[in-house]
mmCIF file of the N, C-alpha and C atoms, coordinates in Angstrom:
data_MODEL
# 
_entry.id   MODEL 
# 
loop_
_atom_site.group_PDB 
_atom_site.id 
_atom_site.type_symbol 
_atom_site.label_atom_id 
_atom_site.label_alt_id 
_atom_site.label_comp_id 
_atom_site.label_asym_id 
_atom_site.label_entity_id 
_atom_site.label_seq_id 
_atom_site.pdbx_PDB_ins_code 
_atom_site.Cartn_x 
_atom_site.Cartn_y 
_atom_site.Cartn_z 
_atom_site.occupancy 
_atom_site.B_iso_or_equiv 
_atom_site.pdbx_formal_charge 
_atom_site.auth_seq_id 
_atom_site.auth_comp_id 
_atom_site.auth_asym_id 
_atom_site.auth_atom_id 
_atom_site.pdbx_PDB_model_num 
ATOM 1   N N  . MET A 1 1  ? 115.443 29.584 150.966 1.00 0.00 ? 1  MET A N  1 
ATOM 2   C CA . MET A 1 1  ? 113.778 30.612 151.320 1.00 0.00 ? 1  MET A CA 1 
ATOM 3   C C  . MET A 1 1  ? 113.973 30.405 152.434 1.00 0.00 ? 1  MET A C  1 
ATOM 4   N N  . LEU A 1 2  ? 113.638 31.311 153.213 1.00 0.00 ? 2  LEU A N  1 
ATOM 5   C CA . LEU A 1 2  ? 113.206 31.428 154.739 1.00 0.00 ? 2  LEU A CA 1 
ATOM 6   C C  . LEU A 1 2  ? 111.788 31.388 155.460 1.00 0.00 ? 2  LEU A C  1 
ATOM 7   N N  . ARG A 1 3  ? 111.128 30.577 155.608 1.00 0.00 ? 3  ARG A N  1 
ATOM 8   C CA . ARG A 1 3  ? 110.022 29.970 156.297 1.00 0.00 ? 3  ARG A CA 1 
ATOM 9   C C  . ARG A 1 3  ? 109.523 30.963 157.232 1.00 0.00 ? 3  ARG A C  1 
ATOM 10  N N  . GLU A 1 4  ? 108.532 31.457 156.856 1.00 0.00 ? 4  GLU A N  1 
ATOM 11  C CA . GLU A 1 4  ? 107.666 32.563 157.731 1.00 0.00 ? 4  GLU A CA 1 
ATOM 12  C C  . GLU A 1 4  ? 107.150 31.868 159.160 1.00 0.00 ? 4  GLU A C  1 
ATOM 13  N N  . LYS A 1 5  ? 107.641 32.167 160.187 1.00 0.00 ? 5  LYS A N  1 
ATOM 14  C CA . LYS A 1 5  ? 107.241 31.757 161.403 1.00 0.00 ? 5  LYS A CA 1 
ATOM 15  C C  . LYS A 1 5  ? 105.780 32.451 161.869 1.00 0.00 ? 5  LYS A C  1 
ATOM 16  N N  . ARG A 1 6  ? 104.700 31.493 162.790 1.00 0.00 ? 6  ARG A N  1 
ATOM 17  C CA . ARG A 1 6  ? 103.405 31.584 163.184 1.00 0.00 ? 6  ARG A CA 1 
ATOM 18  C C  . ARG A 1 6  ? 103.187 32.079 164.634 1.00 0.00 ? 6  ARG A C  1 
ATOM 19  N N  . ILE A 1 7  ? 102.642 32.678 164.832 1.00 0.00 ? 7  ILE A N  1 
ATOM 20  C CA . ILE A 1 7  ? 101.907 32.515 166.235 1.00 0.00 ? 7  ILE A CA 1 
ATOM 21  C C  . ILE A 1 7  ? 100.965 31.457 166.614 1.00 0.00 ? 7  ILE A C  1 
ATOM 22  N N  . GLY A 1 8  ? 101.031 30.462 167.323 1.00 0.00 ? 8  GLY A N  1 
ATOM 23  C CA . GLY A 1 8  ? 99.949  29.260 167.416 1.00 0.00 ? 8  GLY A CA 1 
ATOM 24  C C  . GLY A 1 8  ? 99.678  28.558 168.512 1.00 0.00 ? 8  GLY A C  1 
ATOM 25  N N  . THR A 1 9  ? 98.097  28.234 168.636 1.00 0.00 ? 9  THR A N  1 
ATOM 26  C CA . THR A 1 9  ? 97.716  28.063 169.467 1.00 0.00 ? 9  THR A CA 1 
ATOM 27  C C  . THR A 1 9  ? 97.797  26.141 169.845 1.00 0.00 ? 9  THR A C  1 
ATOM 28  N N  . MET A 1 10 ? 97.891  25.719 170.793 1.00 0.00 ? 10 MET A N  1 
ATOM 29  C CA . MET A 1 10 ? 97.377  24.383 170.915 1.00 0.00 ? 10 MET A CA 1 
ATOM 30  C C  . MET A 1 10 ? 96.877  23.439 171.885 1.00 0.00 ? 10 MET A C  1 
ATOM 31  N N  . ILE A 1 11 ? 95.367  23.434 171.860 1.00 0.00 ? 11 ILE A N  1 
ATOM 32  C CA . ILE A 1 11 ? 94.802  22.832 172.872 1.00 0.00 ? 11 ILE A CA 1 
ATOM 33  C C  . ILE A 1 11 ? 94.982  21.168 172.940 1.00 0.00 ? 11 ILE A C  1 
ATOM 34  N N  . ILE A 1 12 ? 95.520  20.637 173.966 1.00 0.00 ? 12 ILE A N  1 
ATOM 35  C CA . ILE A 1 12 ? 95.416  19.328 174.106 1.00 0.00 ? 12 ILE A CA 1 
ATOM 36  C C  . ILE A 1 12 ? 94.751  18.353 175.562 1.00 0.00 ? 12 ILE A C  1 
ATOM 37  N N  . LEU A 1 13 ? 93.782  17.538 174.765 1.00 0.00 ? 13 LEU A N  1 
ATOM 38  C CA . LEU A 1 13 ? 92.760  17.085 175.959 1.00 0.00 ? 13 LEU A CA 1 
ATOM 39  C C  . LEU A 1 13 ? 93.179  15.793 176.421 1.00 0.00 ? 13 LEU A C  1 
ATOM 40  N N  . ILE A 1 14 ? 93.373  15.244 177.321 1.00 0.00 ? 14 ILE A N  1 
ATOM 41  C CA . ILE A 1 14 ? 93.885  14.102 178.106 1.00 0.00 ? 14 ILE A CA 1 
ATOM 42  C C  . ILE A 1 14 ? 92.972  13.260 178.479 1.00 0.00 ? 14 ILE A C  1 
ATOM 43  N N  . GLU A 1 15 ? 92.396  12.568 177.884 1.00 0.00 ? 15 GLU A N  1 
ATOM 44  C CA . GLU A 1 15 ? 91.646  11.529 178.587 1.00 0.00 ? 15 GLU A CA 1 
ATOM 45  C C  . GLU A 1 15 ? 91.802  10.614 179.217 1.00 0.00 ? 15 GLU A C  1 
ATOM 46  N N  . SER A 1 16 ? 92.857  9.777  178.813 1.00 0.00 ? 16 SER A N  1 
ATOM 47  C CA . SER A 1 16 ? 93.913  8.367  179.228 1.00 0.00 ? 16 SER A CA 1 
ATOM 48  C C  . SER A 1 16 ? 95.089  9.126  179.856 1.00 0.00 ? 16 SER A C  1 
ATOM 49  N N  . LYS A 1 17 ? 95.533  8.280  180.709 1.00 0.00 ? 17 LYS A N  1 
ATOM 50  C CA . LYS A 1 17 ? 96.936  8.644  181.173 1.00 0.00 ? 17 LYS A CA 1 
ATOM 51  C C  . LYS A 1 17 ? 97.935  7.746  180.439 1.00 0.00 ? 17 LYS A C  1 
ATOM 52  N N  . ASP A 1 18 ? 97.153  6.686  179.876 1.00 0.00 ? 18 ASP A N  1 
ATOM 53  C CA . ASP A 1 18 ? 98.075  6.027  179.100 1.00 0.00 ? 18 ASP A CA 1 
ATOM 54  C C  . ASP A 1 18 ? 99.728  5.993  178.406 1.00 0.00 ? 18 ASP A C  1 
ATOM 55  N N  . SER A 1 19 ? 99.097  7.506  177.653 1.00 0.00 ? 19 SER A N  1 
ATOM 56  C CA . SER A 1 19 ? 100.175 8.286  176.899 1.00 0.00 ? 19 SER A CA 1 
ATOM 57  C C  . SER A 1 19 ? 100.755 9.356  177.637 1.00 0.00 ? 19 SER A C  1 
ATOM 58  N N  . ILE A 1 20 ? 100.722 9.851  178.615 1.00 0.00 ? 20 ILE A N  1 
ATOM 59  C CA . ILE A 1 20 ? 101.195 11.088 179.480 1.00 0.00 ? 20 ILE A CA 1 
ATOM 60  C C  . ILE A 1 20 ? 102.758 11.075 179.231 1.00 0.00 ? 20 ILE A C  1 
ATOM 61  N N  . ASN A 1 21 ? 103.599 9.983  179.688 1.00 0.00 ? 21 ASN A N  1 
ATOM 62  C CA . ASN A 1 21 ? 104.945 10.310 179.470 1.00 0.00 ? 21 ASN A CA 1 
ATOM 63  C C  . ASN A 1 21 ? 105.465 10.244 178.064 1.00 0.00 ? 21 ASN A C  1 
ATOM 64  N N  . ARG A 1 22 ? 104.745 9.827  177.040 1.00 0.00 ? 22 ARG A N  1 
ATOM 65  C CA . ARG A 1 22 ? 105.390 10.025 175.312 1.00 0.00 ? 22 ARG A CA 1 
ATOM 66  C C  . ARG A 1 22 ? 104.661 11.603 175.410 1.00 0.00 ? 22 ARG A C  1 
ATOM 67  N N  . LEU A 1 23 ? 103.547 12.225 175.881 1.00 0.00 ? 23 LEU A N  1 
ATOM 68  C CA . LEU A 1 23 ? 103.358 13.446 175.523 1.00 0.00 ? 23 LEU A CA 1 
ATOM 69  C C  . LEU A 1 23 ? 104.097 14.579 176.186 1.00 0.00 ? 23 LEU A C  1 
ATOM 70  N N  . ASN A 1 24 ? 104.730 14.398 177.209 1.00 0.00 ? 24 ASN A N  1 
ATOM 71  C CA . ASN A 1 24 ? 105.621 14.935 178.304 1.00 0.00 ? 24 ASN A CA 1 
ATOM 72  C C  . ASN A 1 24 ? 106.901 14.942 177.299 1.00 0.00 ? 24 ASN A C  1 
ATOM 73  N N  . SER A 1 25 ? 106.977 14.049 177.213 1.00 0.00 ? 25 SER A N  1 
ATOM 74  C CA . SER A 1 25 ? 108.502 13.702 176.291 1.00 0.00 ? 25 SER A CA 1 
ATOM 75  C C  . SER A 1 25 ? 108.431 14.603 174.892 1.00 0.00 ? 25 SER A C  1 
ATOM 76  N N  . LEU A 1 26 ? 107.824 14.356 174.042 1.00 0.00 ? 26 LEU A N  1 
ATOM 77  C CA . LEU A 1 26 ? 107.483 15.468 172.838 1.00 0.00 ? 26 LEU A CA 1 
ATOM 78  C C  . LEU A 1 26 ? 107.496 16.887 173.208 1.00 0.00 ? 26 LEU A C  1 
ATOM 79  N N  . ILE A 1 27 ? 106.404 17.143 173.940 1.00 0.00 ? 27 ILE A N  1 
ATOM 80  C CA . ILE A 1 27 ? 106.741 18.812 174.609 1.00 0.00 ? 27 ILE A CA 1 
ATOM 81  C C  . ILE A 1 27 ? 108.103 19.314 175.243 1.00 0.00 ? 27 ILE A C  1 
ATOM 82  N N  . SER A 1 28 ? 108.644 18.075 175.220 1.00 0.00 ? 28 SER A N  1 
ATOM 83  C CA . SER A 1 28 ? 110.360 18.480 175.806 1.00 0.00 ? 28 SER A CA 1 
ATOM 84  C C  . SER A 1 28 ? 111.121 18.715 174.433 1.00 0.00 ? 28 SER A C  1 
ATOM 85  N N  . LYS A 1 29 ? 110.322 17.482 173.509 1.00 0.00 ? 29 LYS A N  1 
ATOM 86  C CA . LYS A 1 29 ? 111.289 17.627 172.047 1.00 0.00 ? 29 LYS A CA 1 
ATOM 87  C C  . LYS A 1 29 ? 111.196 19.117 171.097 1.00 0.00 ? 29 LYS A C  1 
ATOM 88  N N  . PHE A 1 30 ? 109.632 19.324 171.195 1.00 0.00 ? 30 PHE A N  1 
ATOM 89  C CA . PHE A 1 30 ? 109.567 20.672 170.599 1.00 0.00 ? 30 PHE A CA 1 
ATOM 90  C C  . PHE A 1 30 ? 109.767 21.745 171.758 1.00 0.00 ? 30 PHE A C  1 
ATOM 91  N N  . SER A 1 31 ? 110.139 22.123 172.746 1.00 0.00 ? 31 SER A N  1 
ATOM 92  C CA . SER A 1 31 ? 110.218 22.988 173.670 1.00 0.00 ? 31 SER A CA 1 
ATOM 93  C C  . SER A 1 31 ? 110.647 24.078 173.010 1.00 0.00 ? 31 SER A C  1 
ATOM 94  N N  . ASN A 1 32 ? 111.793 24.218 171.823 1.00 0.00 ? 32 ASN A N  1 
ATOM 95  C CA . ASN A 1 32 ? 111.920 25.480 171.193 1.00 0.00 ? 32 ASN A CA 1 
ATOM 96  C C  . ASN A 1 32 ? 111.065 26.537 170.531 1.00 0.00 ? 32 ASN A C  1 
ATOM 97  N N  . LEU A 1 33 ? 109.778 25.521 170.000 1.00 0.00 ? 33 LEU A N  1 
ATOM 98  C CA . LEU A 1 33 ? 108.515 26.337 169.379 1.00 0.00 ? 33 LEU A CA 1 
ATOM 99  C C  . LEU A 1 33 ? 107.677 26.872 170.707 1.00 0.00 ? 33 LEU A C  1 
ATOM 100 N N  . ILE A 1 34 ? 107.428 26.300 171.926 1.00 0.00 ? 34 ILE A N  1 
ATOM 101 C CA . ILE A 1 34 ? 106.664 26.686 172.972 1.00 0.00 ? 34 ILE A CA 1 
ATOM 102 C C  . ILE A 1 34 ? 106.957 28.459 173.704 1.00 0.00 ? 34 ILE A C  1 
ATOM 103 N N  . ILE A 1 35 ? 105.886 28.788 173.693 1.00 0.00 ? 35 ILE A N  1 
ATOM 104 C CA . ILE A 1 35 ? 106.409 30.299 174.618 1.00 0.00 ? 35 ILE A CA 1 
ATOM 105 C C  . ILE A 1 35 ? 105.827 29.843 175.701 1.00 0.00 ? 35 ILE A C  1 
ATOM 106 N N  . GLY A 1 36 ? 104.539 29.323 176.225 1.00 0.00 ? 36 GLY A N  1 
ATOM 107 C CA . GLY A 1 36 ? 103.895 29.261 176.931 1.00 0.00 ? 36 GLY A CA 1 
ATOM 108 C C  . GLY A 1 36 ? 102.963 28.187 177.087 1.00 0.00 ? 36 GLY A C  1 
ATOM 109 N N  . ARG A 1 37 ? 102.863 27.876 178.411 1.00 0.00 ? 37 ARG A N  1 
ATOM 110 C CA . ARG A 1 37 ? 101.843 26.168 178.782 1.00 0.00 ? 37 ARG A CA 1 
ATOM 111 C C  . ARG A 1 37 ? 101.156 26.285 179.820 1.00 0.00 ? 37 ARG A C  1 
ATOM 112 N N  . GLN A 1 38 ? 99.832  26.175 179.965 1.00 0.00 ? 38 GLN A N  1 
ATOM 113 C CA . GLN A 1 38 ? 98.829  25.839 180.792 1.00 0.00 ? 38 GLN A CA 1 
ATOM 114 C C  . GLN A 1 38 ? 98.499  24.574 181.412 1.00 0.00 ? 38 GLN A C  1 
ATOM 115 N N  . GLY A 1 39 ? 98.295  23.595 181.804 1.00 0.00 ? 39 GLY A N  1 
ATOM 116 C CA . GLY A 1 39 ? 97.653  22.686 182.821 1.00 0.00 ? 39 GLY A CA 1 
ATOM 117 C C  . GLY A 1 39 ? 97.284  22.883 183.344 1.00 0.00 ? 39 GLY A C  1 
ATOM 118 N N  . ILE A 1 40 ? 95.938  22.365 183.108 1.00 0.00 ? 40 ILE A N  1 
ATOM 119 C CA . ILE A 1 40 ? 94.192  22.398 184.222 1.00 0.00 ? 40 ILE A CA 1 
ATOM 120 C C  . ILE A 1 40 ? 93.864  20.806 184.129 1.00 0.00 ? 40 ILE A C  1 
ATOM 121 N N  . PRO A 1 41 ? 93.734  20.925 185.069 1.00 0.00 ? 41 PRO A N  1 
ATOM 122 C CA . PRO A 1 41 ? 93.122  19.478 185.944 1.00 0.00 ? 41 PRO A CA 1 
ATOM 123 C C  . PRO A 1 41 ? 91.234  19.404 186.047 1.00 0.00 ? 41 PRO A C  1 
ATOM 124 N N  . LEU A 1 42 ? 90.903  18.623 185.792 1.00 0.00 ? 42 LEU A N  1 
ATOM 125 C CA . LEU A 1 42 ? 89.263  18.359 185.501 1.00 0.00 ? 42 LEU A CA 1 
ATOM 126 C C  . LEU A 1 42 ? 89.068  17.068 185.932 1.00 0.00 ? 42 LEU A C  1 
ATOM 127 N N  . GLN A 1 43 ? 89.286  17.290 187.473 1.00 0.00 ? 43 GLN A N  1 
ATOM 128 C CA . GLN A 1 43 ? 88.933  16.452 188.258 1.00 0.00 ? 43 GLN A CA 1 
ATOM 129 C C  . GLN A 1 43 ? 87.910  15.833 188.387 1.00 0.00 ? 43 GLN A C  1 
ATOM 130 N N  . GLU A 1 44 ? 86.733  16.134 188.153 1.00 0.00 ? 44 GLU A N  1 
ATOM 131 C CA . GLU A 1 44 ? 85.511  15.518 188.094 1.00 0.00 ? 44 GLU A CA 1 
ATOM 132 C C  . GLU A 1 44 ? 85.033  15.470 186.706 1.00 0.00 ? 44 GLU A C  1 
ATOM 133 N N  . ARG A 1 45 ? 86.179  15.664 185.954 1.00 0.00 ? 45 ARG A N  1 
ATOM 134 C CA . ARG A 1 45 ? 85.529  14.744 184.282 1.00 0.00 ? 45 ARG A CA 1 
ATOM 135 C C  . ARG A 1 45 ? 86.544  14.131 184.475 1.00 0.00 ? 45 ARG A C  1 
ATOM 136 N N  . LYS A 1 46 ? 87.190  13.368 185.472 1.00 0.00 ? 46 LYS A N  1 
ATOM 137 C CA . LYS A 1 46 ? 88.782  12.743 185.255 1.00 0.00 ? 46 LYS A CA 1 
ATOM 138 C C  . LYS A 1 46 ? 89.262  12.823 183.838 1.00 0.00 ? 46 LYS A C  1 
ATOM 139 N N  . MET A 1 47 ? 89.839  13.749 183.445 1.00 0.00 ? 47 MET A N  1 
ATOM 140 C CA . MET A 1 47 ? 91.107  14.439 182.527 1.00 0.00 ? 47 MET A CA 1 
ATOM 141 C C  . MET A 1 47 ? 91.317  15.881 182.725 1.00 0.00 ? 47 MET A C  1 
ATOM 142 N N  . SER A 1 48 ? 92.339  15.757 182.130 1.00 0.00 ? 48 SER A N  1 
ATOM 143 C CA . SER A 1 48 ? 92.717  17.113 181.455 1.00 0.00 ? 48 SER A CA 1 
ATOM 144 C C  . SER A 1 48 ? 93.088  17.952 180.648 1.00 0.00 ? 48 SER A C  1 
ATOM 145 N N  . VAL A 1 49 ? 93.312  19.243 180.265 1.00 0.00 ? 49 VAL A N  1 
ATOM 146 C CA . VAL A 1 49 ? 93.818  20.277 179.916 1.00 0.00 ? 49 VAL A CA 1 
ATOM 147 C C  . VAL A 1 49 ? 95.319  20.994 179.423 1.00 0.00 ? 49 VAL A C  1 
ATOM 148 N N  . ILE A 1 50 ? 95.603  20.501 178.128 1.00 0.00 ? 50 ILE A N  1 
ATOM 149 C CA . ILE A 1 50 ? 96.915  21.117 178.350 1.00 0.00 ? 50 ILE A CA 1 
ATOM 150 C C  . ILE A 1 50 ? 96.962  22.176 176.918 1.00 0.00 ? 50 ILE A C  1 
ATOM 151 N N  . SER A 1 51 ? 97.496  23.608 177.674 1.00 0.00 ? 51 SER A N  1 
ATOM 152 C CA . SER A 1 51 ? 97.249  24.561 176.474 1.00 0.00 ? 51 SER A CA 1 
ATOM 153 C C  . SER A 1 51 ? 98.546  25.099 176.424 1.00 0.00 ? 51 SER A C  1 
ATOM 154 N N  . LEU A 1 52 ? 99.481  25.544 175.247 1.00 0.00 ? 52 LEU A N  1 
ATOM 155 C CA . LEU A 1 52 ? 100.474 25.802 174.674 1.00 0.00 ? 52 LEU A CA 1 
ATOM 156 C C  . LEU A 1 52 ? 100.195 26.816 173.808 1.00 0.00 ? 52 LEU A C  1 
ATOM 157 N N  . VAL A 1 53 ? 101.012 27.991 173.914 1.00 0.00 ? 53 VAL A N  1 
ATOM 158 C CA . VAL A 1 53 ? 101.277 29.315 172.613 1.00 0.00 ? 53 VAL A CA 1 
ATOM 159 C C  . VAL A 1 53 ? 102.174 28.833 172.163 1.00 0.00 ? 53 VAL A C  1 
ATOM 160 N N  . MET A 1 54 ? 102.553 29.074 171.155 1.00 0.00 ? 54 MET A N  1 
ATOM 161 C CA . MET A 1 54 ? 103.824 28.576 170.077 1.00 0.00 ? 54 MET A CA 1 
ATOM 162 C C  . MET A 1 54 ? 104.155 29.606 169.241 1.00 0.00 ? 54 MET A C  1 
ATOM 163 N N  . GLU A 1 55 ? 105.560 30.025 168.124 1.00 0.00 ? 55 GLU A N  1 
ATOM 164 C CA . GLU A 1 55 ? 105.950 30.165 167.538 1.00 0.00 ? 55 GLU A CA 1 
ATOM 165 C C  . GLU A 1 55 ? 106.904 29.385 166.898 1.00 0.00 ? 55 GLU A C  1 
ATOM 166 N N  . GLY A 1 56 ? 106.588 28.855 165.533 1.00 0.00 ? 56 GLY A N  1 
ATOM 167 C CA . GLY A 1 56 ? 107.167 28.656 164.889 1.00 0.00 ? 56 GLY A CA 1 
ATOM 168 C C  . GLY A 1 56 ? 106.877 28.459 162.882 1.00 0.00 ? 56 GLY A C  1 
ATOM 169 N N  . THR A 1 57 ? 106.860 27.332 162.463 1.00 0.00 ? 57 THR A N  1 
ATOM 170 C CA . THR A 1 57 ? 106.966 27.479 160.837 1.00 0.00 ? 57 THR A CA 1 
ATOM 171 C C  . THR A 1 57 ? 105.628 27.197 161.056 1.00 0.00 ? 57 THR A C  1 
ATOM 172 N N  . VAL A 1 58 ? 104.759 26.635 160.045 1.00 0.00 ? 58 VAL A N  1 
ATOM 173 C CA . VAL A 1 58 ? 103.428 25.736 159.816 1.00 0.00 ? 58 VAL A CA 1 
ATOM 174 C C  . VAL A 1 58 ? 104.703 23.650 159.499 1.00 0.00 ? 58 VAL A C  1 
ATOM 175 N N  . ASP A 1 59 ? 105.403 23.922 159.545 1.00 0.00 ? 59 ASP A N  1 
ATOM 176 C CA . ASP A 1 59 ? 105.594 22.517 159.310 1.00 0.00 ? 59 ASP A CA 1 
ATOM 177 C C  . ASP A 1 59 ? 106.426 22.333 160.504 1.00 0.00 ? 59 ASP A C  1 
ATOM 178 N N  . GLU A 1 60 ? 106.859 22.896 161.515 1.00 0.00 ? 60 GLU A N  1 
ATOM 179 C CA . GLU A 1 60 ? 107.356 22.820 162.561 1.00 0.00 ? 60 GLU A CA 1 
ATOM 180 C C  . GLU A 1 60 ? 106.213 22.312 163.918 1.00 0.00 ? 60 GLU A C  1 
ATOM 181 N N  . ILE A 1 61 ? 105.034 23.076 163.539 1.00 0.00 ? 61 ILE A N  1 
ATOM 182 C CA . ILE A 1 61 ? 104.091 23.036 164.393 1.00 0.00 ? 61 ILE A CA 1 
ATOM 183 C C  . ILE A 1 61 ? 103.399 21.701 163.959 1.00 0.00 ? 61 ILE A C  1 
ATOM 184 N N  . GLY A 1 62 ? 103.155 22.106 162.584 1.00 0.00 ? 62 GLY A N  1 
ATOM 185 C CA . GLY A 1 62 ? 102.370 20.849 162.284 1.00 0.00 ? 62 GLY A CA 1 
ATOM 186 C C  . GLY A 1 62 ? 103.085 19.016 162.087 1.00 0.00 ? 62 GLY A C  1 
ATOM 187 N N  . ALA A 1 63 ? 104.412 19.248 162.470 1.00 0.00 ? 63 ALA A N  1 
ATOM 188 C CA . ALA A 1 63 ? 105.091 18.105 162.423 1.00 0.00 ? 63 ALA A CA 1 
ATOM 189 C C  . ALA A 1 63 ? 104.787 17.959 164.130 1.00 0.00 ? 63 ALA A C  1 
ATOM 190 N N  . PHE A 1 64 ? 104.692 18.336 165.131 1.00 0.00 ? 64 PHE A N  1 
ATOM 191 C CA . PHE A 1 64 ? 104.524 18.464 166.783 1.00 0.00 ? 64 PHE A CA 1 
ATOM 192 C C  . PHE A 1 64 ? 103.221 18.248 166.669 1.00 0.00 ? 64 PHE A C  1 
ATOM 193 N N  . SER A 1 65 ? 102.394 18.354 166.565 1.00 0.00 ? 65 SER A N  1 
ATOM 194 C CA . SER A 1 65 ? 100.724 18.296 166.967 1.00 0.00 ? 65 SER A CA 1 
ATOM 195 C C  . SER A 1 65 ? 100.822 17.113 165.773 1.00 0.00 ? 65 SER A C  1 
ATOM 196 N N  . GLY A 1 66 ? 101.212 16.645 164.850 1.00 0.00 ? 66 GLY A N  1 
ATOM 197 C CA . GLY A 1 66 ? 100.788 15.311 164.302 1.00 0.00 ? 66 GLY A CA 1 
ATOM 198 C C  . GLY A 1 66 ? 101.385 14.264 165.276 1.00 0.00 ? 66 GLY A C  1 
ATOM 199 N N  . GLN A 1 67 ? 102.664 14.386 165.587 1.00 0.00 ? 67 GLN A N  1 
ATOM 200 C CA . GLN A 1 67 ? 103.046 13.220 165.954 1.00 0.00 ? 67 GLN A CA 1 
ATOM 201 C C  . GLN A 1 67 ? 102.287 13.473 167.535 1.00 0.00 ? 67 GLN A C  1 
ATOM 202 N N  . ILE A 1 68 ? 101.503 14.755 168.396 1.00 0.00 ? 68 ILE A N  1 
ATOM 203 C CA . ILE A 1 68 ? 100.617 14.110 169.548 1.00 0.00 ? 68 ILE A CA 1 
ATOM 204 C C  . ILE A 1 68 ? 99.492  13.733 169.060 1.00 0.00 ? 68 ILE A C  1 
ATOM 205 N N  . GLY A 1 69 ? 99.049  14.176 167.735 1.00 0.00 ? 69 GLY A N  1 
ATOM 206 C CA . GLY A 1 69 ? 97.320  13.436 167.523 1.00 0.00 ? 69 GLY A CA 1 
ATOM 207 C C  . GLY A 1 69 ? 97.867  11.976 167.219 1.00 0.00 ? 69 GLY A C  1 
ATOM 208 N N  . ARG A 1 70 ? 98.662  11.280 167.140 1.00 0.00 ? 70 ARG A N  1 
ATOM 209 C CA . ARG A 1 70 ? 98.819  10.316 167.137 1.00 0.00 ? 70 ARG A CA 1 
ATOM 210 C C  . ARG A 1 70 ? 98.726  8.890  168.382 1.00 0.00 ? 70 ARG A C  1 
ATOM 211 N N  . LEU A 1 71 ? 98.789  9.750  169.420 1.00 0.00 ? 71 LEU A N  1 
ATOM 212 C CA . LEU A 1 71 ? 98.645  9.304  170.741 1.00 0.00 ? 71 LEU A CA 1 
ATOM 213 C C  . LEU A 1 71 ? 96.758  8.544  171.519 1.00 0.00 ? 71 LEU A C  1 
ATOM 214 N N  . ARG A 1 72 ? 97.500  7.878  172.149 1.00 0.00 ? 72 ARG A N  1 
ATOM 215 C CA . ARG A 1 72 ? 95.771  7.001  172.300 1.00 0.00 ? 72 ARG A CA 1 
ATOM 216 C C  . ARG A 1 72 ? 95.761  7.820  173.876 1.00 0.00 ? 72 ARG A C  1 
ATOM 217 N N  . GLY A 1 73 ? 94.241  7.514  173.418 1.00 0.00 ? 73 GLY A N  1 
ATOM 218 C CA . GLY A 1 73 ? 94.024  8.718  174.905 1.00 0.00 ? 73 GLY A CA 1 
ATOM 219 C C  . GLY A 1 73 ? 93.643  10.526 175.017 1.00 0.00 ? 73 GLY A C  1 
ATOM 220 N N  . ILE A 1 74 ? 94.084  11.157 173.761 1.00 0.00 ? 74 ILE A N  1 
ATOM 221 C CA . ILE A 1 74 ? 94.581  12.496 173.438 1.00 0.00 ? 74 ILE A CA 1 
ATOM 222 C C  . ILE A 1 74 ? 93.884  12.932 171.963 1.00 0.00 ? 74 ILE A C  1 
ATOM 223 N N  . LYS A 1 75 ? 93.121  13.489 172.791 1.00 0.00 ? 75 LYS A N  1 
ATOM 224 C CA . LYS A 1 75 ? 92.805  14.537 171.357 1.00 0.00 ? 75 LYS A CA 1 
ATOM 225 C C  . LYS A 1 75 ? 93.756  15.898 171.224 1.00 0.00 ? 75 LYS A C  1 
ATOM 226 N N  . ILE A 1 76 ? 93.207  16.227 169.893 1.00 0.00 ? 76 ILE A N  1 
ATOM 227 C CA . ILE A 1 76 ? 94.222  17.980 169.677 1.00 0.00 ? 76 ILE A CA 1 
ATOM 228 C C  . ILE A 1 76 ? 93.656  18.843 169.323 1.00 0.00 ? 76 ILE A C  1 
ATOM 229 N N  . LYS A 1 77 ? 93.879  20.340 169.208 1.00 0.00 ? 77 LYS A N  1 
ATOM 230 C CA . LYS A 1 77 ? 93.092  21.183 168.222 1.00 0.00 ? 77 LYS A CA 1 
ATOM 231 C C  . LYS A 1 77 ? 94.044  22.223 168.152 1.00 0.00 ? 77 LYS A C  1 
ATOM 232 N N  . THR A 1 78 ? 94.761  22.700 166.883 1.00 0.00 ? 78 THR A N  1 
ATOM 233 C CA . THR A 1 78 ? 95.643  23.470 167.208 1.00 0.00 ? 78 THR A CA 1 
ATOM 234 C C  . THR A 1 78 ? 94.812  25.090 165.615 1.00 0.00 ? 78 THR A C  1 
ATOM 235 N N  . ALA A 1 79 ? 95.364  26.066 165.896 1.00 0.00 ? 79 ALA A N  1 
ATOM 236 C CA . ALA A 1 79 ? 95.165  27.166 165.185 1.00 0.00 ? 79 ALA A CA 1 
ATOM 237 C C  . ALA A 1 79 ? 96.486  27.892 165.073 1.00 0.00 ? 79 ALA A C  1 
ATOM 238 N N  . LEU A 1 80 ? 96.624  28.511 163.746 1.00 0.00 ? 80 LEU A N  1 
ATOM 239 C CA . LEU A 1 80 ? 97.606  29.356 163.604 1.00 0.00 ? 80 LEU A CA 1 
ATOM 240 C C  . LEU A 1 80 ? 97.182  30.678 163.367 1.00 0.00 ? 80 LEU A C  1 
ATOM 241 N N  . ILE A 1 81 ? 98.394  31.671 163.635 1.00 0.00 ? 81 ILE A N  1 
ATOM 242 C CA . ILE A 1 81 ? 97.582  33.284 163.056 1.00 0.00 ? 81 ILE A CA 1 
ATOM 243 C C  . ILE A 1 81 ? 99.035  33.580 162.438 1.00 0.00 ? 81 ILE A C  1 
ATOM 244 N N  . LYS A 1 82 ? 98.541  34.044 160.979 1.00 0.00 ? 82 LYS A N  1 
ATOM 245 C CA . LYS A 1 82 ? 99.806  34.724 160.389 1.00 0.00 ? 82 LYS A CA 1 
ATOM 246 C C  . LYS A 1 82 ? 100.679 35.705 161.041 1.00 0.00 ? 82 LYS A C  1 
# 
């Protein structure tokens, strides 16, 4: 059975740089899902935002977001469209 691919977006809020190397490693590992990436430094708040546009199955995107969600100092929200 072929799993249906979906378009999704992920907003990643980086509150601490402690996990930035691991985050970048995960983004590289799942780069096959990423259509676009935008990074925005919020220097006055001492944090950064990365927004990703992705295409993949619910399981693929869930595996990616789940690993990011376990990183210290990082918050994530994901939305998928059928």
